[in-house]
mmCIF file as Biopython writes it, N, C-alpha, C and O atoms, coordinates in Angstrom:
data_model
#
loop_
_atom_site.group_PDB
_atom_site.id
_atom_site.type_symbol
_atom_site.label_atom_id
_atom_site.label_alt_id
_atom_site.label_comp_id
_atom_site.label_asym_id
_atom_site.label_entity_id
_atom_site.label_seq_id
_atom_site.pdbx_PDB_ins_code
_atom_site.Cartn_x
_atom_site.Cartn_y
_atom_site.Cartn_z
_atom_site.occupancy
_atom_site.B_iso_or_equiv
_atom_site.auth_seq_id
_atom_site.auth_asym_id
_atom_site.pdbx_PDB_model_num
ATOM 1   N N  . MET A ? 1  ? -80.614 -223.491 115.429 1.0 0.0 1  A 1 
ATOM 2   C CA . MET A ? 1  ? -79.777 -222.706 114.406 1.0 0.0 1  A 1 
ATOM 3   C C  . MET A ? 1  ? -79.288 -221.673 115.281 1.0 0.0 1  A 1 
ATOM 4   O O  . MET A ? 1  ? -79.868 -221.374 116.324 1.0 0.0 1  A 1 
ATOM 5   N N  . ASN A ? 2  ? -77.927 -220.962 114.761 1.0 0.0 2  A 1 
ATOM 6   C CA . ASN A ? 2  ? -77.000 -219.971 115.681 1.0 0.0 2  A 1 
ATOM 7   C C  . ASN A ? 2  ? -77.332 -218.878 114.878 1.0 0.0 2  A 1 
ATOM 8   O O  . ASN A ? 2  ? -77.633 -219.041 113.696 1.0 0.0 2  A 1 
ATOM 9   N N  . PRO A ? 3  ? -77.300 -217.514 115.536 1.0 0.0 3  A 1 
ATOM 10  C CA . PRO A ? 3  ? -77.609 -216.374 114.890 1.0 0.0 3  A 1 
ATOM 11  C C  . PRO A ? 3  ? -76.614 -215.906 113.527 1.0 0.0 3  A 1 
ATOM 12  O O  . PRO A ? 3  ? -76.862 -215.000 112.731 1.0 0.0 3  A 1 
ATOM 13  N N  . LYS A ? 4  ? -75.448 -216.805 113.536 1.0 0.0 4  A 1 
ATOM 14  C CA . LYS A ? 4  ? -74.613 -216.759 112.341 1.0 0.0 4  A 1 
ATOM 15  C C  . LYS A ? 4  ? -75.346 -217.097 111.224 1.0 0.0 4  A 1 
ATOM 16  O O  . LYS A ? 4  ? -75.754 -216.360 110.326 1.0 0.0 4  A 1 
ATOM 17  N N  . ASN A ? 5  ? -75.511 -218.664 111.416 1.0 0.0 5  A 1 
ATOM 18  C CA . ASN A ? 5  ? -76.236 -219.006 110.237 1.0 0.0 5  A 1 
ATOM 19  C C  . ASN A ? 5  ? -77.529 -218.497 109.679 1.0 0.0 5  A 1 
ATOM 20  O O  . ASN A ? 5  ? -77.835 -218.586 108.490 1.0 0.0 5  A 1 
ATOM 21  N N  . GLU A ? 6  ? -78.450 -217.825 110.848 1.0 0.0 6  A 1 
ATOM 22  C CA . GLU A ? 6  ? -79.461 -216.939 110.358 1.0 0.0 6  A 1 
ATOM 23  C C  . GLU A ? 6  ? -79.110 -215.677 109.417 1.0 0.0 6  A 1 
ATOM 24  O O  . GLU A ? 6  ? -79.762 -215.325 108.434 1.0 0.0 6  A 1 
ATOM 25  N N  . ASP A ? 7  ? -77.952 -215.074 109.921 1.0 0.0 7  A 1 
ATOM 26  C CA . ASP A ? 7  ? -77.483 -214.062 109.225 1.0 0.0 7  A 1 
ATOM 27  C C  . ASP A ? 7  ? -76.995 -214.375 107.689 1.0 0.0 7  A 1 
ATOM 28  O O  . ASP A ? 7  ? -77.326 -213.751 106.680 1.0 0.0 7  A 1 
ATOM 29  N N  . THR A ? 8  ? -76.222 -215.376 107.770 1.0 0.0 8  A 1 
ATOM 30  C CA . THR A ? 8  ? -76.039 -216.045 106.366 1.0 0.0 8  A 1 
ATOM 31  C C  . THR A ? 8  ? -77.311 -216.687 105.405 1.0 0.0 8  A 1 
ATOM 32  O O  . THR A ? 8  ? -77.152 -216.690 104.184 1.0 0.0 8  A 1 
ATOM 33  N N  . ILE A ? 9  ? -78.462 -217.180 105.943 1.0 0.0 9  A 1 
ATOM 34  C CA . ILE A ? 9  ? -79.254 -217.593 105.202 1.0 0.0 9  A 1 
ATOM 35  C C  . ILE A ? 9  ? -79.958 -216.052 104.486 1.0 0.0 9  A 1 
ATOM 36  O O  . ILE A ? 9  ? -80.069 -215.833 103.280 1.0 0.0 9  A 1 
ATOM 37  N N  . ALA A ? 10 ? -80.343 -215.178 105.544 1.0 0.0 10 A 1 
ATOM 38  C CA . ALA A ? 10 ? -80.734 -213.741 105.160 1.0 0.0 10 A 1 
ATOM 39  C C  . ALA A ? 10 ? -79.891 -213.205 103.738 1.0 0.0 10 A 1 
ATOM 40  O O  . ALA A ? 10 ? -80.254 -212.888 102.606 1.0 0.0 10 A 1 
ATOM 41  N N  . MET A ? 11 ? -78.749 -213.275 104.349 1.0 0.0 11 A 1 
ATOM 42  C CA . MET A ? 11 ? -77.893 -212.727 103.238 1.0 0.0 11 A 1 
ATOM 43  C C  . MET A ? 11 ? -78.197 -213.384 101.684 1.0 0.0 11 A 1 
ATOM 44  O O  . MET A ? 11 ? -78.529 -212.842 100.630 1.0 0.0 11 A 1 
ATOM 45  N N  . VAL A ? 12 ? -77.974 -214.562 101.983 1.0 0.0 12 A 1 
ATOM 46  C CA . VAL A ? 12 ? -78.178 -215.713 100.704 1.0 0.0 12 A 1 
ATOM 47  C C  . VAL A ? 12 ? -79.618 -215.330 100.085 1.0 0.0 12 A 1 
ATOM 48  O O  . VAL A ? 12 ? -79.841 -215.294 98.875  1.0 0.0 12 A 1 
ATOM 49  N N  . ARG A ? 13 ? -80.544 -215.055 101.075 1.0 0.0 13 A 1 
ATOM 50  C CA . ARG A ? 13 ? -81.922 -214.725 100.508 1.0 0.0 13 A 1 
ATOM 51  C C  . ARG A ? 13 ? -82.136 -213.465 99.390  1.0 0.0 13 A 1 
ATOM 52  O O  . ARG A ? 13 ? -82.692 -213.529 98.294  1.0 0.0 13 A 1 
ATOM 53  N N  . ARG A ? 14 ? -81.381 -212.076 100.177 1.0 0.0 14 A 1 
ATOM 54  C CA . ARG A ? 14 ? -81.284 -210.833 99.620  1.0 0.0 14 A 1 
ATOM 55  C C  . ARG A ? 14 ? -80.587 -210.837 98.223  1.0 0.0 14 A 1 
ATOM 56  O O  . ARG A ? 14 ? -80.777 -210.103 97.253  1.0 0.0 14 A 1 
ATOM 57  N N  . ILE A ? 15 ? -79.574 -212.058 98.436  1.0 0.0 15 A 1 
ATOM 58  C CA . ILE A ? 15 ? -78.447 -212.237 97.074  1.0 0.0 15 A 1 
ATOM 59  C C  . ILE A ? 15 ? -79.998 -212.399 95.884  1.0 0.0 15 A 1 
ATOM 60  O O  . ILE A ? 15 ? -80.368 -211.609 95.016  1.0 0.0 15 A 1 
ATOM 61  N N  . ARG A ? 16 ? -80.649 -213.823 96.341  1.0 0.0 16 A 1 
ATOM 62  C CA . ARG A ? 16 ? -81.060 -214.358 95.447  1.0 0.0 16 A 1 
ATOM 63  C C  . ARG A ? 16 ? -82.409 -213.469 94.470  1.0 0.0 16 A 1 
ATOM 64  O O  . ARG A ? 16 ? -82.735 -213.382 93.286  1.0 0.0 16 A 1 
ATOM 65  N N  . ASP A ? 17 ? -82.970 -212.834 96.023  1.0 0.0 17 A 1 
ATOM 66  C CA . ASP A ? 17 ? -84.144 -212.534 95.561  1.0 0.0 17 A 1 
ATOM 67  C C  . ASP A ? 17 ? -83.676 -210.636 94.437  1.0 0.0 17 A 1 
ATOM 68  O O  . ASP A ? 17 ? -84.303 -210.220 93.462  1.0 0.0 17 A 1 
ATOM 69  N N  . ALA A ? 18 ? -82.737 -210.128 94.950  1.0 0.0 18 A 1 
ATOM 70  C CA . ALA A ? 18 ? -82.077 -209.138 94.079  1.0 0.0 18 A 1 
ATOM 71  C C  . ALA A ? 18 ? -81.798 -209.619 92.618  1.0 0.0 18 A 1 
ATOM 72  O O  . ALA A ? 18 ? -82.143 -208.842 91.728  1.0 0.0 18 A 1 
ATOM 73  N N  . GLN A ? 19 ? -81.143 -210.956 92.211  1.0 0.0 19 A 1 
ATOM 74  C CA . GLN A ? 19 ? -80.867 -211.281 91.334  1.0 0.0 19 A 1 
ATOM 75  C C  . GLN A ? 19 ? -82.216 -212.275 90.568  1.0 0.0 19 A 1 
ATOM 76  O O  . GLN A ? 19 ? -82.174 -212.870 89.491  1.0 0.0 19 A 1 
ATOM 77  N N  . TYR A ? 20 ? -83.016 -212.213 91.260  1.0 0.0 20 A 1 
ATOM 78  C CA . TYR A ? 20 ? -84.297 -212.537 90.570  1.0 0.0 20 A 1 
ATOM 79  C C  . TYR A ? 20 ? -84.876 -211.332 89.753  1.0 0.0 20 A 1 
ATOM 80  O O  . TYR A ? 20 ? -85.218 -211.437 88.575  1.0 0.0 20 A 1 
ATOM 81  N N  . GLU A ? 21 ? -84.950 -210.243 90.446  1.0 0.0 21 A 1 
ATOM 82  C CA . GLU A ? 21 ? -85.464 -208.826 89.939  1.0 0.0 21 A 1 
ATOM 83  C C  . GLU A ? 21 ? -84.761 -208.478 88.994  1.0 0.0 21 A 1 
ATOM 84  O O  . GLU A ? 21 ? -85.443 -208.008 88.084  1.0 0.0 21 A 1 
ATOM 85  N N  . GLN A ? 22 ? -83.719 -208.496 88.801  1.0 0.0 22 A 1 
ATOM 86  C CA . GLN A ? 22 ? -82.613 -208.571 87.380  1.0 0.0 22 A 1 
ATOM 87  C C  . GLN A ? 22 ? -83.256 -209.139 86.393  1.0 0.0 22 A 1 
ATOM 88  O O  . GLN A ? 22 ? -83.448 -208.587 85.310  1.0 0.0 22 A 1 
ATOM 89  N N  . ILE A ? 23 ? -83.717 -210.526 86.754  1.0 0.0 23 A 1 
ATOM 90  C CA . ILE A ? 23 ? -83.489 -210.945 85.728  1.0 0.0 23 A 1 
ATOM 91  C C  . ILE A ? 23 ? -84.851 -211.614 85.206  1.0 0.0 23 A 1 
ATOM 92  O O  . ILE A ? 23 ? -84.943 -212.114 84.085  1.0 0.0 23 A 1 
ATOM 93  N N  . LYS A ? 24 ? -85.704 -211.579 85.964  1.0 0.0 24 A 1 
ATOM 94  C CA . LYS A ? 24 ? -87.214 -212.029 85.577  1.0 0.0 24 A 1 
ATOM 95  C C  . LYS A ? 24 ? -87.817 -211.894 84.427  1.0 0.0 24 A 1 
ATOM 96  O O  . LYS A ? 24 ? -88.502 -212.719 83.822  1.0 0.0 24 A 1 
ATOM 97  N N  . ASP A ? 25 ? -87.470 -210.570 84.083  1.0 0.0 25 A 1 
ATOM 98  C CA . ASP A ? 25 ? -88.500 -210.530 82.360  1.0 0.0 25 A 1 
ATOM 99  C C  . ASP A ? 25 ? -87.032 -210.603 81.454  1.0 0.0 25 A 1 
ATOM 100 O O  . ASP A ? 25 ? -87.094 -209.775 80.545  1.0 0.0 25 A 1 
ATOM 101 N N  . LYS A ? 26 ? -85.942 -211.238 81.449  1.0 0.0 26 A 1 
ATOM 102 C CA . LYS A ? 26 ? -85.064 -211.257 80.305  1.0 0.0 26 A 1 
ATOM 103 C C  . LYS A ? 26 ? -85.239 -212.754 79.584  1.0 0.0 26 A 1 
ATOM 104 O O  . LYS A ? 26 ? -85.269 -213.742 80.318  1.0 0.0 26 A 1 
ATOM 105 N N  . SER A ? 27 ? -85.359 -212.913 78.095  1.0 0.0 27 A 1 
ATOM 106 C CA . SER A ? 27 ? -85.307 -213.607 77.295  1.0 0.0 27 A 1 
ATOM 107 C C  . SER A ? 27 ? -84.338 -214.267 77.343  1.0 0.0 27 A 1 
ATOM 108 O O  . SER A ? 27 ? -83.280 -213.779 77.740  1.0 0.0 27 A 1 
ATOM 109 N N  . PRO A ? 28 ? -84.470 -215.983 76.821  1.0 0.0 28 A 1 
ATOM 110 C CA . PRO A ? 28 ? -83.672 -217.082 77.283  1.0 0.0 28 A 1 
ATOM 111 C C  . PRO A ? 28 ? -82.281 -216.330 76.797  1.0 0.0 28 A 1 
ATOM 112 O O  . PRO A ? 28 ? -81.334 -216.467 77.571  1.0 0.0 28 A 1 
ATOM 113 N N  . GLU A ? 29 ? -82.042 -215.513 75.544  1.0 0.0 29 A 1 
ATOM 114 C CA . GLU A ? 29 ? -80.726 -214.762 74.773  1.0 0.0 29 A 1 
ATOM 115 C C  . GLU A ? 29 ? -80.479 -214.110 76.201  1.0 0.0 29 A 1 
ATOM 116 O O  . GLU A ? 29 ? -79.662 -214.500 77.036  1.0 0.0 29 A 1 
ATOM 117 N N  . GLU A ? 30 ? -81.412 -212.968 76.317  1.0 0.0 30 A 1 
ATOM 118 C CA . GLU A ? 30 ? -80.719 -212.075 77.371  1.0 0.0 30 A 1 
ATOM 119 C C  . GLU A ? 30 ? -79.796 -213.035 78.664  1.0 0.0 30 A 1 
ATOM 120 O O  . GLU A ? 30 ? -78.638 -212.710 78.925  1.0 0.0 30 A 1 
ATOM 121 N N  . LEU A ? 31 ? -80.257 -213.833 79.154  1.0 0.0 31 A 1 
ATOM 122 C CA . LEU A ? 31 ? -80.329 -214.352 80.449  1.0 0.0 31 A 1 
ATOM 123 C C  . LEU A ? 31 ? -78.693 -215.198 80.019  1.0 0.0 31 A 1 
ATOM 124 O O  . LEU A ? 31 ? -77.736 -214.965 80.757  1.0 0.0 31 A 1 
ATOM 125 N N  . ILE A ? 32 ? -78.553 -215.929 79.086  1.0 0.0 32 A 1 
ATOM 126 C CA . ILE A ? 32 ? -77.461 -216.381 78.589  1.0 0.0 32 A 1 
ATOM 127 C C  . ILE A ? 32 ? -76.036 -215.162 78.661  1.0 0.0 32 A 1 
ATOM 128 O O  . ILE A ? 32 ? -74.976 -215.302 79.273  1.0 0.0 32 A 1 
ATOM 129 N N  . ARG A ? 33 ? -76.530 -213.890 77.732  1.0 0.0 33 A 1 
ATOM 130 C CA . ARG A ? 33 ? -76.045 -213.088 77.736  1.0 0.0 33 A 1 
ATOM 131 C C  . ARG A ? 33 ? -75.430 -212.416 79.613  1.0 0.0 33 A 1 
ATOM 132 O O  . ARG A ? 33 ? -74.413 -212.382 80.306  1.0 0.0 33 A 1 
ATOM 133 N N  . TYR A ? 34 ? -76.549 -212.101 79.642  1.0 0.0 34 A 1 
ATOM 134 C CA . TYR A ? 34 ? -76.369 -211.628 81.057  1.0 0.0 34 A 1 
ATOM 135 C C  . TYR A ? 34 ? -75.489 -212.363 82.435  1.0 0.0 34 A 1 
ATOM 136 O O  . TYR A ? 34 ? -74.744 -211.780 83.223  1.0 0.0 34 A 1 
ATOM 137 N N  . PHE A ? 35 ? -75.918 -214.035 82.401  1.0 0.0 35 A 1 
ATOM 138 C CA . PHE A ? 35 ? -74.725 -214.576 82.911  1.0 0.0 35 A 1 
ATOM 139 C C  . PHE A ? 35 ? -73.062 -214.515 82.235  1.0 0.0 35 A 1 
ATOM 140 O O  . PHE A ? 35 ? -72.057 -214.285 82.909  1.0 0.0 35 A 1 
ATOM 141 N N  . ARG A ? 36 ? -73.081 -214.719 81.109  1.0 0.0 36 A 1 
ATOM 142 C CA . ARG A ? 36 ? -71.584 -214.961 80.560  1.0 0.0 36 A 1 
ATOM 143 C C  . ARG A ? 36 ? -71.147 -213.387 80.698  1.0 0.0 36 A 1 
ATOM 144 O O  . ARG A ? 36 ? -69.925 -213.291 80.583  1.0 0.0 36 A 1 
ATOM 145 N N  . GLU A ? 37 ? -71.697 -212.312 80.881  1.0 0.0 37 A 1 
ATOM 146 C CA . GLU A ? 37 ? -71.272 -210.737 81.557  1.0 0.0 37 A 1 
ATOM 147 C C  . GLU A ? 37 ? -70.760 -211.000 82.700  1.0 0.0 37 A 1 
ATOM 148 O O  . GLU A ? 37 ? -69.550 -210.781 82.628  1.0 0.0 37 A 1 
ATOM 149 N N  . LYS A ? 38 ? -71.088 -211.392 83.823  1.0 0.0 38 A 1 
ATOM 150 C CA . LYS A ? 38 ? -71.234 -211.841 85.267  1.0 0.0 38 A 1 
ATOM 151 C C  . LYS A ? 38 ? -69.947 -212.918 85.225  1.0 0.0 38 A 1 
ATOM 152 O O  . LYS A ? 38 ? -69.008 -212.787 86.010  1.0 0.0 38 A 1 
ATOM 153 N N  . SER A ? 39 ? -69.989 -213.859 84.358  1.0 0.0 39 A 1 
ATOM 154 C CA . SER A ? 39 ? -69.140 -214.918 84.643  1.0 0.0 39 A 1 
ATOM 155 C C  . SER A ? 39 ? -67.578 -213.819 84.162  1.0 0.0 39 A 1 
ATOM 156 O O  . SER A ? 39 ? -66.541 -213.771 84.823  1.0 0.0 39 A 1 
ATOM 157 N N  . ALA A ? 40 ? -67.816 -213.168 83.060  1.0 0.0 40 A 1 
ATOM 158 C CA . ALA A ? 40 ? -66.112 -212.724 82.955  1.0 0.0 40 A 1 
ATOM 159 C C  . ALA A ? 40 ? -65.925 -211.779 83.909  1.0 0.0 40 A 1 
ATOM 160 O O  . ALA A ? 40 ? -64.858 -211.847 84.519  1.0 0.0 40 A 1 
ATOM 161 N N  . MET A ? 41 ? -66.857 -210.718 84.262  1.0 0.0 41 A 1 
ATOM 162 C CA . MET A ? 41 ? -66.450 -209.891 85.300  1.0 0.0 41 A 1 
ATOM 163 C C  . MET A ? 41 ? -66.020 -210.945 86.532  1.0 0.0 41 A 1 
ATOM 164 O O  . MET A ? 41 ? -64.790 -210.903 86.546  1.0 0.0 41 A 1 
ATOM 165 N N  . LEU A ? 42 ? -66.350 -211.613 87.282  1.0 0.0 42 A 1 
ATOM 166 C CA . LEU A ? 42 ? -65.839 -212.562 88.071  1.0 0.0 42 A 1 
ATOM 167 C C  . LEU A ? 42 ? -64.717 -213.071 87.778  1.0 0.0 42 A 1 
ATOM 168 O O  . LEU A ? 42 ? -63.890 -213.255 88.671  1.0 0.0 42 A 1 
ATOM 169 N N  . MET A ? 43 ? -64.438 -213.423 86.394  1.0 0.0 43 A 1 
ATOM 170 C CA . MET A ? 43 ? -63.379 -213.728 86.038  1.0 0.0 43 A 1 
ATOM 171 C C  . MET A ? 43 ? -62.010 -212.655 86.273  1.0 0.0 43 A 1 
ATOM 172 O O  . MET A ? 43 ? -61.033 -212.715 87.019  1.0 0.0 43 A 1 
ATOM 173 N N  . LYS A ? 44 ? -62.454 -211.697 85.282  1.0 0.0 44 A 1 
ATOM 174 C CA . LYS A ? 44 ? -61.536 -210.820 85.573  1.0 0.0 44 A 1 
ATOM 175 C C  . LYS A ? 44 ? -60.833 -210.368 86.982  1.0 0.0 44 A 1 
ATOM 176 O O  . LYS A ? 44 ? -59.620 -210.330 87.184  1.0 0.0 44 A 1 
ATOM 177 N N  . GLN A ? 45 ? -62.101 -209.959 88.117  1.0 0.0 45 A 1 
ATOM 178 C CA . GLN A ? 45 ? -61.544 -209.963 89.590  1.0 0.0 45 A 1 
ATOM 179 C C  . GLN A ? 45 ? -60.632 -210.743 89.658  1.0 0.0 45 A 1 
ATOM 180 O O  . GLN A ? 45 ? -59.470 -210.338 89.686  1.0 0.0 45 A 1 
ATOM 181 N N  . LEU A ? 46 ? -61.051 -212.479 89.715  1.0 0.0 46 A 1 
ATOM 182 C CA . LEU A ? 46 ? -60.017 -213.442 90.529  1.0 0.0 46 A 1 
ATOM 183 C C  . LEU A ? 46 ? -58.558 -213.186 89.786  1.0 0.0 46 A 1 
ATOM 184 O O  . LEU A ? 46 ? -57.533 -213.362 90.444  1.0 0.0 46 A 1 
ATOM 185 N N  . GLU A ? 47 ? -58.487 -212.785 88.460  1.0 0.0 47 A 1 
ATOM 186 C CA . GLU A ? 47 ? -57.389 -212.816 87.489  1.0 0.0 47 A 1 
ATOM 187 C C  . GLU A ? 47 ? -56.769 -211.761 88.422  1.0 0.0 47 A 1 
ATOM 188 O O  . GLU A ? 47 ? -55.753 -212.176 88.979  1.0 0.0 47 A 1 
ATOM 189 N N  . GLN A ? 48 ? -57.122 -210.505 88.732  1.0 0.0 48 A 1 
ATOM 190 C CA . GLN A ? 48 ? -56.630 -209.318 88.774  1.0 0.0 48 A 1 
ATOM 191 C C  . GLN A ? 48 ? -55.767 -209.645 90.902  1.0 0.0 48 A 1 
ATOM 192 O O  . GLN A ? 48 ? -54.675 -209.365 91.398  1.0 0.0 48 A 1 
ATOM 193 N N  . LYS A ? 49 ? -57.103 -210.363 91.477  1.0 0.0 49 A 1 
ATOM 194 C CA . LYS A ? 49 ? -56.757 -211.078 92.711  1.0 0.0 49 A 1 
ATOM 195 C C  . LYS A ? 49 ? -55.402 -211.651 92.720  1.0 0.0 49 A 1 
ATOM 196 O O  . LYS A ? 49 ? -54.573 -211.556 93.625  1.0 0.0 49 A 1 
ATOM 197 N N  . ALA A ? 50 ? -55.283 -212.276 91.560  1.0 0.0 50 A 1 
ATOM 198 C CA . ALA A ? 50 ? -54.049 -213.459 91.347  1.0 0.0 50 A 1 
ATOM 199 C C  . ALA A ? 50 ? -52.651 -212.719 91.369  1.0 0.0 50 A 1 
ATOM 200 O O  . ALA A ? 50 ? -51.656 -212.835 92.083  1.0 0.0 50 A 1 
ATOM 201 N N  . GLU A ? 51 ? -52.993 -211.875 90.251  1.0 0.0 51 A 1 
ATOM 202 C CA . GLU A ? 51 ? -51.845 -211.086 89.970  1.0 0.0 51 A 1 
ATOM 203 C C  . GLU A ? 51 ? -51.536 -210.425 91.310  1.0 0.0 51 A 1 
ATOM 204 O O  . GLU A ? 51 ? -50.413 -210.714 91.722  1.0 0.0 51 A 1 
ATOM 205 N N  . GLN A ? 52 ? -52.327 -209.519 92.187  1.0 0.0 52 A 1 
ATOM 206 C CA . GLN A ? 52 ? -51.990 -209.029 93.521  1.0 0.0 52 A 1 
ATOM 207 C C  . GLN A ? 52 ? -51.144 -209.902 94.388  1.0 0.0 52 A 1 
ATOM 208 O O  . GLN A ? 52 ? -50.132 -209.554 94.997  1.0 0.0 52 A 1 
ATOM 209 N N  . ARG A ? 53 ? -51.794 -211.290 94.355  1.0 0.0 53 A 1 
ATOM 210 C CA . ARG A ? 53 ? -50.891 -211.775 95.261  1.0 0.0 53 A 1 
ATOM 211 C C  . ARG A ? 53 ? -49.978 -212.206 94.842  1.0 0.0 53 A 1 
ATOM 212 O O  . ARG A ? 53 ? -49.215 -212.347 95.797  1.0 0.0 53 A 1 
ATOM 213 N N  . ALA A ? 54 ? -49.358 -212.648 93.666  1.0 0.0 54 A 1 
ATOM 214 C CA . ALA A ? 54 ? -47.842 -212.936 92.761  1.0 0.0 54 A 1 
ATOM 215 C C  . ALA A ? 54 ? -47.244 -211.390 93.103  1.0 0.0 54 A 1 
ATOM 216 O O  . ALA A ? 54 ? -46.072 -211.209 93.433  1.0 0.0 54 A 1 
ATOM 217 N N  . GLY A ? 55 ? -48.076 -210.483 92.992  1.0 0.0 55 A 1 
ATOM 218 C CA . GLY A ? 55 ? -47.264 -209.277 93.085  1.0 0.0 55 A 1 
ATOM 219 C C  . GLY A ? 55 ? -46.653 -209.316 94.494  1.0 0.0 55 A 1 
ATOM 220 O O  . GLY A ? 55 ? -45.459 -209.047 94.625  1.0 0.0 55 A 1 
ATOM 221 N N  . ASN A ? 56 ? -47.372 -209.621 95.499  1.0 0.0 56 A 1 
ATOM 222 C CA . ASN A ? 56 ? -47.044 -209.262 97.014  1.0 0.0 56 A 1 
ATOM 223 C C  . ASN A ? 56 ? -45.866 -210.606 97.518  1.0 0.0 56 A 1 
ATOM 224 O O  . ASN A ? 56 ? -44.870 -210.559 98.239  1.0 0.0 56 A 1 
ATOM 225 N N  . ALA A ? 57 ? -46.517 -211.748 96.768  1.0 0.0 57 A 1 
ATOM 226 C CA . ALA A ? 57 ? -45.576 -213.088 97.172  1.0 0.0 57 A 1 
ATOM 227 C C  . ALA A ? 57 ? -44.083 -212.387 96.526  1.0 0.0 57 A 1 
ATOM 228 O O  . ALA A ? 57 ? -43.211 -212.358 97.395  1.0 0.0 57 A 1 
ATOM 229 N N  . ALA A ? 58 ? -43.678 -211.876 95.301  1.0 0.0 58 A 1 
ATOM 230 C CA . ALA A ? 58 ? -42.786 -211.377 95.244  1.0 0.0 58 A 1 
ATOM 231 C C  . ALA A ? 58 ? -41.898 -210.356 95.601  1.0 0.0 58 A 1 
ATOM 232 O O  . ALA A ? 58 ? -40.677 -210.503 95.563  1.0 0.0 58 A 1 
ATOM 233 N N  . LYS A ? 59 ? -42.500 -209.258 95.971  1.0 0.0 59 A 1 
ATOM 234 C CA . LYS A ? 59 ? -42.007 -208.390 97.149  1.0 0.0 59 A 1 
ATOM 235 C C  . LYS A ? 59 ? -41.494 -208.799 98.525  1.0 0.0 59 A 1 
ATOM 236 O O  . LYS A ? 59 ? -40.457 -208.448 99.088  1.0 0.0 59 A 1 
ATOM 237 N N  . SER A ? 60 ? -42.522 -209.675 98.964  1.0 0.0 60 A 1 
ATOM 238 C CA . SER A ? 60 ? -41.667 -210.387 100.267 1.0 0.0 60 A 1 
ATOM 239 C C  . SER A ? 60 ? -40.762 -211.203 100.303 1.0 0.0 60 A 1 
ATOM 240 O O  . SER A ? 60 ? -40.525 -211.800 101.354 1.0 0.0 60 A 1 
ATOM 241 N N  . HIS A ? 61 ? -39.887 -211.471 98.929  1.0 0.0 61 A 1 
ATOM 242 C CA . HIS A ? 61 ? -38.987 -212.144 99.008  1.0 0.0 61 A 1 
ATOM 243 C C  . HIS A ? 61 ? -37.764 -211.534 98.584  1.0 0.0 61 A 1 
ATOM 244 O O  . HIS A ? 61 ? -36.710 -212.170 98.624  1.0 0.0 61 A 1 
#
């Protein structure tokens, strides 16, 4: 395995461990709310990036 793959694996493990610490004591209802909130935040970020790209594309033409 090359060093880049090892770095990626370590990064994924850190992310998973951190997320586990955040959710380990949550009830099923809390887990649903947690993941819905995270999903909504991600969707908002993606929409903002799409708007930025569209704005940049319009400016370049």
